[in-house]
C-alpha positions as a Markdown table, in Angstrom:
| # | Residue | x | y | z |
|---|---|---|---|---|
| 1 | Met | -0.8 | 35.5 | 2.0 |
| 2 | Asn | -1.0 | 39.2 | 1.2 |
| 3 | Ile | -3.2 | 41.0 | -1.2 |
| 4 | Arg | -0.6 | 41.5 | -3.8 |
| 5 | Ser | 0.5 | 37.9 | -4.0 |
| 6 | Leu | -3.2 | 36.7 | -4.1 |
| 7 | Asn | -4.0 | 39.2 | -6.9 |
| 8 | Glu | -0.9 | 38.2 | -8.8 |
| 9 | Gln | -1.7 | 34.5 | -8.4 |
| 10 | Ile | -5.2 | 35.1 | -9.8 |
| 11 | Leu | -3.8 | 37.2 | -12.6 |
| 12 | Arg | -1.2 | 34.6 | -13.6 |
| 13 | Arg | -3.6 | 31.7 | -13.4 |
| 14 | Phe | -6.6 | 33.0 | -15.1 |
| 15 | Gly | -5.3 | 35.9 | -17.2 |
| 16 | Ile | -7.8 | 38.3 | -15.9 |
| 17 | Ala | -7.6 | 41.6 | -14.0 |
| 18 | Val | -9.0 | 40.0 | -10.9 |
| 19 | Cys | -12.5 | 39.6 | -12.2 |
| 20 | Ala | -12.8 | 41.8 | -15.3 |
| 21 | Ser | -13.8 | 40.0 | -18.5 |
| 22 | Ala | -11.5 | 40.1 | -21.5 |
| 23 | Gly | -14.0 | 42.4 | -23.2 |
| 24 | Leu | -13.7 | 45.0 | -20.4 |
| 25 | Leu | -9.9 | 44.8 | -20.5 |
| 26 | Leu | -9.9 | 45.3 | -24.3 |
| 27 | Ala | -12.3 | 48.2 | -24.1 |
| 28 | Ser | -10.2 | 49.9 | -21.5 |
| 29 | Ala | -7.0 | 49.2 | -23.4 |
| 30 | Gly | -8.5 | 50.7 | -26.6 |
| 31 | His | -9.7 | 53.7 | -24.6 |
| 32 | Ala | -6.2 | 54.2 | -23.2 |
| 33 | Gln | -4.6 | 54.3 | -26.6 |
| 34 | Gln | -7.0 | 57.0 | -27.9 |
| 35 | Pro | -5.7 | 60.6 | -27.5 |
| 36 | Gln | -7.3 | 62.4 | -24.7 |
| 37 | Ser | -9.4 | 65.4 | -25.5 |
| 38 | Pro | -8.5 | 68.7 | -23.7 |
| 39 | Thr | -11.4 | 68.2 | -21.3 |
| 40 | Glu | -10.5 | 64.7 | -20.2 |
| 41 | Gln | -8.5 | 64.2 | -17.0 |
| 42 | Pro | -5.5 | 62.0 | -17.0 |
| 43 | Pro | -5.8 | 58.8 | -15.0 |
| 44 | Thr | -5.3 | 59.1 | -11.3 |
| 45 | Pro | -2.0 | 57.6 | -10.1 |
| 46 | Pro | -2.5 | 54.5 | -7.8 |
| 47 | Gln | -1.1 | 56.3 | -4.8 |
| 48 | Gln | -3.6 | 59.1 | -5.2 |
| 49 | Gln | -6.4 | 56.5 | -5.8 |
| 50 | Ala | -5.5 | 54.9 | -2.5 |
| 51 | Ala | -6.1 | 58.1 | -0.7 |
| 52 | Asn | -9.5 | 58.3 | -2.3 |
| 53 | Val | -10.7 | 54.9 | -1.1 |
| 54 | Ser | -13.4 | 55.3 | 1.6 |
| 55 | Asn | -13.7 | 52.9 | 4.6 |
| 56 | Glu | -17.0 | 51.7 | 3.1 |
| 57 | Glu | -15.2 | 50.9 | -0.2 |
| 58 | Val | -12.4 | 49.1 | 1.7 |
| 59 | Lys | -15.0 | 46.9 | 3.4 |
| 60 | Ala | -16.8 | 46.3 | 0.2 |
| 61 | Phe | -13.5 | 45.4 | -1.6 |
| 62 | Ala | -12.4 | 43.1 | 1.2 |
| 63 | Asn | -15.8 | 41.3 | 1.0 |
| 64 | Ala | -15.7 | 41.1 | -2.8 |
| 65 | Arg | -12.1 | 40.0 | -2.8 |
| 66 | Ala | -12.8 | 37.1 | -0.5 |
| 67 | Arg | -15.6 | 36.0 | -2.8 |
| 68 | Val | -13.5 | 36.4 | -5.9 |
| 69 | Ile | -10.7 | 34.3 | -4.3 |
| 70 | Glu | -13.2 | 31.6 | -3.4 |
| 71 | Ile | -14.6 | 31.5 | -7.0 |
| 72 | Ala | -11.0 | 31.4 | -8.3 |
| 73 | Arg | -10.1 | 28.4 | -6.0 |
| 74 | Lys | -13.2 | 26.5 | -7.2 |
| 75 | Leu | -12.3 | 27.3 | -10.8 |
| 76 | Asn | -8.8 | 26.0 | -10.3 |
| 77 | Thr | -10.2 | 22.8 | -8.8 |
| 78 | Arg | -12.6 | 22.3 | -11.7 |
| 79 | Leu | -9.9 | 23.0 | -14.3 |
| 80 | Gln | -7.6 | 20.4 | -12.8 |
| 81 | Gly | -9.6 | 17.6 | -14.3 |
| 82 | Met | -10.4 | 19.1 | -17.7 |
| 83 | Ser | -8.6 | 18.6 | -20.9 |
| 84 | Asp | -11.1 | 20.0 | -23.5 |
| 85 | Ala | -10.1 | 23.6 | -24.3 |
| 86 | Glu | -13.6 | 24.6 | -25.2 |
| 87 | Glu | -15.0 | 23.3 | -21.9 |
| 88 | Met | -12.3 | 25.1 | -20.0 |
| 89 | Arg | -13.1 | 28.3 | -21.8 |
| 90 | Val | -16.8 | 28.0 | -20.9 |
| 91 | Val | -16.0 | 27.2 | -17.3 |
| 92 | Gln | -13.5 | 30.2 | -17.1 |
| 93 | Ser | -16.1 | 32.5 | -18.7 |
| 94 | Asp | -18.7 | 31.3 | -16.1 |
| 95 | Ala | -16.3 | 32.0 | -13.3 |
| 96 | Gln | -15.5 | 35.5 | -14.6 |
| 97 | Gln | -19.2 | 36.3 | -14.7 |
| 98 | Lys | -19.6 | 35.0 | -11.1 |
| 99 | Met | -16.6 | 37.1 | -10.0 |
| 100 | Ala | -18.2 | 40.2 | -11.6 |
| 101 | Val | -21.5 | 39.5 | -9.9 |
| 102 | Ala | -19.7 | 39.0 | -6.6 |
| 103 | Val | -18.0 | 42.4 | -7.0 |
| 104 | Val | -21.2 | 44.2 | -8.0 |
| 105 | Asp | -23.1 | 42.5 | -5.1 |
| 106 | Ser | -20.5 | 43.9 | -2.7 |
| 107 | Gly | -21.4 | 47.4 | -3.8 |
| 108 | Leu | -18.5 | 48.2 | -6.2 |
| 109 | Thr | -18.3 | 48.3 | -10.0 |
| 110 | Val | -15.8 | 45.9 | -11.6 |
| 111 | Glu | -13.8 | 48.9 | -12.8 |
| 112 | Arg | -13.7 | 50.4 | -9.2 |
| 113 | Tyr | -12.7 | 47.0 | -7.8 |
| 114 | Asn | -9.8 | 46.7 | -10.2 |
| 115 | Arg | -8.7 | 50.3 | -9.5 |
| 116 | Ile | -8.7 | 49.6 | -5.8 |
| 117 | Ala | -6.7 | 46.4 | -6.4 |
| 118 | Gln | -4.1 | 48.3 | -8.4 |
| 119 | Ala | -3.9 | 51.0 | -5.8 |
| 120 | Ala | -3.5 | 48.4 | -3.0 |
| 121 | Glu | -0.5 | 46.9 | -4.9 |
| 122 | Ala | 1.1 | 50.3 | -5.0 |
| 123 | Asp | 0.2 | 51.5 | -1.4 |
| 124 | Ser | 1.0 | 49.3 | 1.5 |
| 125 | Gly | -1.2 | 51.4 | 3.8 |
| 126 | Leu | -4.3 | 50.7 | 1.7 |
| 127 | Ala | -3.3 | 47.0 | 1.5 |
| 128 | Lys | -3.2 | 47.0 | 5.3 |
| 129 | Arg | -6.6 | 48.7 | 5.6 |
| 130 | Ile | -8.0 | 46.0 | 3.3 |
| 131 | Glu | -6.4 | 43.1 | 5.3 |
| 132 | Asp | -7.7 | 44.7 | 8.5 |
| 133 | Ala | -11.2 | 44.8 | 7.1 |
| 134 | Gln | -11.4 | 41.1 | 6.6 |
């Protein structure tokens, strides 16, 4: 399975940008809607972001991604037997926190991890570098 399909599967199943909490997503969405001041740089396109991903970041991303996928698989297994919405929310929140810790422990911020994931979806060369790093 390639990076894009795994990331899409995680996104669809859990409604998260790989491992960012809903709060981080809302904060970035709110920031994106605010007008930029003249001194702010526009966001870097994913293709250009891919060119800016170092080999160390590729290795860190590959490691974090493997851990995030494992956490997501365990979450999926736990959710299968649940019917209580509140319990499911708590378990999902716990998994999101574990995913964020896995990313940070790998040496990346959650924001950088998500940017690399987006760039890998847009750049097959970066996706290949990540696959090769695993």
